[in-house]
mmCIF file of the C-alpha atoms, coordinates in Angstrom:
data_MODEL
# 
_entry.id   MODEL 
# 
loop_
_atom_site.group_PDB 
_atom_site.id 
_atom_site.type_symbol 
_atom_site.label_atom_id 
_atom_site.label_alt_id 
_atom_site.label_comp_id 
_atom_site.label_asym_id 
_atom_site.label_entity_id 
_atom_site.label_seq_id 
_atom_site.pdbx_PDB_ins_code 
_atom_site.Cartn_x 
_atom_site.Cartn_y 
_atom_site.Cartn_z 
_atom_site.occupancy 
_atom_site.B_iso_or_equiv 
_atom_site.pdbx_formal_charge 
_atom_site.auth_seq_id 
_atom_site.auth_comp_id 
_atom_site.auth_asym_id 
_atom_site.auth_atom_id 
_atom_site.pdbx_PDB_model_num 
ATOM 1   C CA . PRO A 1 1   ? -0.262 0.062   -0.081  1.00 0.00 ? 1   PRO A CA 1 
ATOM 2   C CA . SER A 1 2   ? 2.934  2.394   0.867   1.00 0.00 ? 2   SER A CA 1 
ATOM 3   C CA . PHE A 1 3   ? 4.520  1.537   -2.473  1.00 0.00 ? 3   PHE A CA 1 
ATOM 4   C CA . LEU A 1 4   ? 0.912  3.101   -4.126  1.00 0.00 ? 4   LEU A CA 1 
ATOM 5   C CA . VAL A 1 5   ? 0.946  6.004   -2.209  1.00 0.00 ? 5   VAL A CA 1 
ATOM 6   C CA . ILE A 1 6   ? 4.149  7.397   -2.819  1.00 0.00 ? 6   ILE A CA 1 
ATOM 7   C CA . LEU A 1 7   ? 3.999  6.269   -6.526  1.00 0.00 ? 7   LEU A CA 1 
ATOM 8   C CA . ALA A 1 8   ? 0.163  8.417   -6.735  1.00 0.00 ? 8   ALA A CA 1 
ATOM 9   C CA . ILE A 1 9   ? 2.260  11.470  -5.053  1.00 0.00 ? 9   ILE A CA 1 
ATOM 10  C CA . ALA A 1 10  ? 5.276  10.891  -7.274  1.00 0.00 ? 10  ALA A CA 1 
ATOM 11  C CA . ALA A 1 11  ? 2.675  11.182  -10.568 1.00 0.00 ? 11  ALA A CA 1 
ATOM 12  C CA . GLY A 1 12  ? 1.067  14.241  -8.923  1.00 0.00 ? 12  GLY A CA 1 
ATOM 13  C CA . LEU A 1 13  ? 4.472  16.040  -8.518  1.00 0.00 ? 13  LEU A CA 1 
ATOM 14  C CA . ALA A 1 14  ? 5.377  15.142  -11.960 1.00 0.00 ? 14  ALA A CA 1 
ATOM 15  C CA . ARG A 1 15  ? 2.864  17.580  -13.369 1.00 0.00 ? 15  ARG A CA 1 
ATOM 16  C CA . TYR A 1 16  ? 4.509  20.543  -11.110 1.00 0.00 ? 16  TYR A CA 1 
ATOM 17  C CA . GLN A 1 17  ? 7.932  19.417  -10.468 1.00 0.00 ? 17  GLN A CA 1 
ATOM 18  C CA . ASN A 1 18  ? 9.282  22.522  -12.547 1.00 0.00 ? 18  ASN A CA 1 
ATOM 19  C CA . LEU A 1 19  ? 7.492  25.331  -10.009 1.00 0.00 ? 19  LEU A CA 1 
ATOM 20  C CA . ALA A 1 20  ? 10.120 27.018  -7.858  1.00 0.00 ? 20  ALA A CA 1 
ATOM 21  C CA . VAL A 1 21  ? 8.124  25.961  -4.642  1.00 0.00 ? 21  VAL A CA 1 
ATOM 22  C CA . VAL A 1 22  ? 8.014  22.097  -5.493  1.00 0.00 ? 22  VAL A CA 1 
ATOM 23  C CA . GLN A 1 23  ? 11.724 22.530  -6.128  1.00 0.00 ? 23  GLN A CA 1 
ATOM 24  C CA . HIS A 1 24  ? 12.761 24.114  -2.623  1.00 0.00 ? 24  HIS A CA 1 
ATOM 25  C CA . PHE A 1 25  ? 10.247 21.743  -0.694  1.00 0.00 ? 25  PHE A CA 1 
ATOM 26  C CA . PHE A 1 26  ? 12.594 18.889  -1.884  1.00 0.00 ? 26  PHE A CA 1 
ATOM 27  C CA . ILE A 1 27  ? 15.397 20.809  -0.815  1.00 0.00 ? 27  ILE A CA 1 
ATOM 28  C CA . GLY A 1 28  ? 14.170 20.521  2.729   1.00 0.00 ? 28  GLY A CA 1 
ATOM 29  C CA . VAL A 1 29  ? 13.125 17.454  2.150   1.00 0.00 ? 29  VAL A CA 1 
ATOM 30  C CA . ARG A 1 30  ? 16.861 16.407  1.410   1.00 0.00 ? 30  ARG A CA 1 
ATOM 31  C CA . ALA A 1 31  ? 18.410 18.222  4.324   1.00 0.00 ? 31  ALA A CA 1 
ATOM 32  C CA . ALA A 1 32  ? 16.092 16.615  6.346   1.00 0.00 ? 32  ALA A CA 1 
ATOM 33  C CA . VAL A 1 33  ? 16.897 13.120  5.131   1.00 0.00 ? 33  VAL A CA 1 
ATOM 34  C CA . THR A 1 34  ? 21.021 13.241  5.209   1.00 0.00 ? 34  THR A CA 1 
ATOM 35  C CA . ALA A 1 35  ? 19.935 14.916  8.824   1.00 0.00 ? 35  ALA A CA 1 
ATOM 36  C CA . GLN A 1 36  ? 18.287 12.172  9.670   1.00 0.00 ? 36  GLN A CA 1 
ATOM 37  C CA . ILE A 1 37  ? 21.091 9.187   7.476   1.00 0.00 ? 37  ILE A CA 1 
ATOM 38  C CA . LEU A 1 38  ? 23.918 11.230  9.644   1.00 0.00 ? 38  LEU A CA 1 
ATOM 39  C CA . LEU A 1 39  ? 22.291 10.849  13.544  1.00 0.00 ? 39  LEU A CA 1 
ATOM 40  C CA . ALA A 1 40  ? 21.269 6.916   12.833  1.00 0.00 ? 40  ALA A CA 1 
ATOM 41  C CA . THR A 1 41  ? 24.966 6.933   11.314  1.00 0.00 ? 41  THR A CA 1 
ATOM 42  C CA . LEU A 1 42  ? 26.649 8.604   14.783  1.00 0.00 ? 42  LEU A CA 1 
ATOM 43  C CA . LYS A 1 43  ? 23.996 6.759   16.694  1.00 0.00 ? 43  LYS A CA 1 
ATOM 44  C CA . MET A 1 44  ? 25.031 3.232   15.015  1.00 0.00 ? 44  MET A CA 1 
ATOM 45  C CA . GLY A 1 45  ? 28.557 4.251   15.180  1.00 0.00 ? 45  GLY A CA 1 
ATOM 46  C CA . ARG A 1 46  ? 28.304 5.119   19.691  1.00 0.00 ? 46  ARG A CA 1 
ATOM 47  C CA . GLN A 1 47  ? 27.184 1.320   19.680  1.00 0.00 ? 47  GLN A CA 1 
ATOM 48  C CA . ILE A 1 48  ? 29.696 -0.245  17.016  1.00 0.00 ? 48  ILE A CA 1 
ATOM 49  C CA . VAL A 1 49  ? 32.772 1.232   17.528  1.00 0.00 ? 49  VAL A CA 1 
ATOM 50  C CA . LYS A 1 50  ? 34.125 -0.053  20.867  1.00 0.00 ? 50  LYS A CA 1 
ATOM 51  C CA . ASP A 1 51  ? 37.610 0.738   20.624  1.00 0.00 ? 51  ASP A CA 1 
ATOM 52  C CA . LYS A 1 52  ? 40.476 2.335   18.310  1.00 0.00 ? 52  LYS A CA 1 
ATOM 53  C CA . VAL A 1 53  ? 41.022 -1.349  16.174  1.00 0.00 ? 53  VAL A CA 1 
ATOM 54  C CA . THR A 1 54  ? 37.608 -0.699  15.345  1.00 0.00 ? 54  THR A CA 1 
ATOM 55  C CA . GLY A 1 55  ? 37.444 2.657   15.507  1.00 0.00 ? 55  GLY A CA 1 
ATOM 56  C CA . GLY A 1 56  ? 40.122 2.548   12.748  1.00 0.00 ? 56  GLY A CA 1 
ATOM 57  C CA . ILE A 1 57  ? 38.268 0.196   10.727  1.00 0.00 ? 57  ILE A CA 1 
ATOM 58  C CA . ALA A 1 58  ? 35.800 2.399   10.819  1.00 0.00 ? 58  ALA A CA 1 
ATOM 59  C CA . LEU A 1 59  ? 37.813 5.317   9.754   1.00 0.00 ? 59  LEU A CA 1 
ATOM 60  C CA . VAL A 1 60  ? 39.595 3.092   6.914   1.00 0.00 ? 60  VAL A CA 1 
ATOM 61  C CA . ALA A 1 61  ? 36.249 2.680   5.320   1.00 0.00 ? 61  ALA A CA 1 
ATOM 62  C CA . TRP A 1 62  ? 35.305 6.333   5.491   1.00 0.00 ? 62  TRP A CA 1 
ATOM 63  C CA . VAL A 1 63  ? 38.487 7.481   3.708   1.00 0.00 ? 63  VAL A CA 1 
ATOM 64  C CA . LEU A 1 64  ? 38.070 4.808   1.242   1.00 0.00 ? 64  LEU A CA 1 
ATOM 65  C CA . VAL A 1 65  ? 34.759 5.711   0.312   1.00 0.00 ? 65  VAL A CA 1 
ATOM 66  C CA . ILE A 1 66  ? 34.764 9.430   0.941   1.00 0.00 ? 66  ILE A CA 1 
ATOM 67  C CA . VAL A 1 67  ? 38.597 10.268  0.148   1.00 0.00 ? 67  VAL A CA 1 
ATOM 68  C CA . MET A 1 68  ? 39.392 7.041   -2.634  1.00 0.00 ? 68  MET A CA 1 
ATOM 69  C CA . ASP A 1 69  ? 35.216 7.025   -4.014  1.00 0.00 ? 69  ASP A CA 1 
ATOM 70  C CA . LEU A 1 70  ? 35.813 3.304   -3.738  1.00 0.00 ? 70  LEU A CA 1 
ATOM 71  C CA . HIS A 1 71  ? 32.490 1.234   -4.130  1.00 0.00 ? 71  HIS A CA 1 
ATOM 72  C CA . PRO A 1 72  ? 31.557 1.122   -0.552  1.00 0.00 ? 72  PRO A CA 1 
ATOM 73  C CA . VAL A 1 73  ? 30.579 -2.890  -1.158  1.00 0.00 ? 73  VAL A CA 1 
ATOM 74  C CA . LEU A 1 74  ? 34.141 -3.480  -1.423  1.00 0.00 ? 74  LEU A CA 1 
ATOM 75  C CA . THR A 1 75  ? 34.965 -1.297  1.881   1.00 0.00 ? 75  THR A CA 1 
ATOM 76  C CA . VAL A 1 76  ? 32.039 -3.721  3.668   1.00 0.00 ? 76  VAL A CA 1 
ATOM 77  C CA . LEU A 1 77  ? 33.892 -6.756  2.351   1.00 0.00 ? 77  LEU A CA 1 
ATOM 78  C CA . GLY A 1 78  ? 37.019 -5.404  2.906   1.00 0.00 ? 78  GLY A CA 1 
ATOM 79  C CA . GLY A 1 79  ? 35.571 -4.501  7.004   1.00 0.00 ? 79  GLY A CA 1 
ATOM 80  C CA . ALA A 1 80  ? 34.370 -8.343  7.169   1.00 0.00 ? 80  ALA A CA 1 
ATOM 81  C CA . ALA A 1 81  ? 37.908 -9.361  6.114   1.00 0.00 ? 81  ALA A CA 1 
ATOM 82  C CA . ALA A 1 82  ? 39.381 -7.177  8.697   1.00 0.00 ? 82  ALA A CA 1 
ATOM 83  C CA . GLY A 1 83  ? 36.872 -8.478  11.539  1.00 0.00 ? 83  GLY A CA 1 
ATOM 84  C CA . LEU A 1 84  ? 37.914 -11.870 10.171  1.00 0.00 ? 84  LEU A CA 1 
ATOM 85  C CA . ALA A 1 85  ? 41.411 -12.027 10.364  1.00 0.00 ? 85  ALA A CA 1 
ATOM 86  C CA . LEU A 1 86  ? 41.639 -10.106 13.941  1.00 0.00 ? 86  LEU A CA 1 
ATOM 87  C CA . TYR A 1 87  ? 39.333 -12.440 15.350  1.00 0.00 ? 87  TYR A CA 1 
ATOM 88  C CA . TRP A 1 88  ? 41.900 -15.580 13.432  1.00 0.00 ? 88  TRP A CA 1 
ATOM 89  C CA . LEU A 1 89  ? 44.984 -12.989 14.660  1.00 0.00 ? 89  LEU A CA 1 
ATOM 90  C CA . ALA A 1 90  ? 43.964 -11.790 18.086  1.00 0.00 ? 90  ALA A CA 1 
ATOM 91  C CA . PRO A 1 91  ? 41.571 -14.027 19.292  1.00 0.00 ? 91  PRO A CA 1 
ATOM 92  C CA . SER A 1 92  ? 41.667 -13.617 22.818  1.00 0.00 ? 92  SER A CA 1 
ATOM 93  C CA . TYR A 1 93  ? 41.202 -9.937  21.858  1.00 0.00 ? 93  TYR A CA 1 
ATOM 94  C CA . ALA A 1 94  ? 38.414 -10.434 19.546  1.00 0.00 ? 94  ALA A CA 1 
ATOM 95  C CA . ARG A 1 95  ? 36.567 -11.301 22.053  1.00 0.00 ? 95  ARG A CA 1 
ATOM 96  C CA . THR A 1 96  ? 36.761 -8.455  24.180  1.00 0.00 ? 96  THR A CA 1 
ATOM 97  C CA . ILE A 1 97  ? 35.044 -6.393  21.642  1.00 0.00 ? 97  ILE A CA 1 
ATOM 98  C CA . LEU A 1 98  ? 31.579 -9.273  21.764  1.00 0.00 ? 98  LEU A CA 1 
ATOM 99  C CA . LYS A 1 99  ? 28.711 -8.138  23.809  1.00 0.00 ? 99  LYS A CA 1 
ATOM 100 C CA . PRO A 1 100 ? 29.327 -9.577  26.972  1.00 0.00 ? 100 PRO A CA 1 
ATOM 101 C CA . THR A 1 101 ? 26.249 -11.267 26.772  1.00 0.00 ? 101 THR A CA 1 
ATOM 102 C CA . GLN A 1 102 ? 26.824 -12.584 23.331  1.00 0.00 ? 102 GLN A CA 1 
ATOM 103 C CA . LYS A 1 103 ? 29.031 -15.979 23.473  1.00 0.00 ? 103 LYS A CA 1 
ATOM 104 C CA . GLU A 1 104 ? 31.010 -17.506 20.507  1.00 0.00 ? 104 GLU A CA 1 
ATOM 105 C CA . GLY A 1 105 ? 29.132 -19.242 18.343  1.00 0.00 ? 105 GLY A CA 1 
ATOM 106 C CA . GLU A 1 106 ? 25.525 -17.701 19.443  1.00 0.00 ? 106 GLU A CA 1 
ATOM 107 C CA . SER A 1 107 ? 23.166 -15.368 17.502  1.00 0.00 ? 107 SER A CA 1 
ATOM 108 C CA . SER A 1 108 ? 21.851 -12.371 18.680  1.00 0.00 ? 108 SER A CA 1 
# 
């Protein structure tokens, strides 16, 4: 149902997309959506970045996407590889990053 509502709104707005008021409306909408995405990113980052190592992985991923223009999927795969490498090379340290209630082999 929500898809149909959005489709109807899009069809109605198509006629008015060249009006200045509609263009300014969407400038505000884009800014608000950007703020919501940034807020969600900050909240999630606080939960995920536990120490310097996880912060470093996040920083490297950010630099690769923003500065080097690397595709985000590749940075996710690289982050997964970094997490696995951390687990294999320093398993006792890797376990300290997990939530205290989460045990190895359990899913949350």
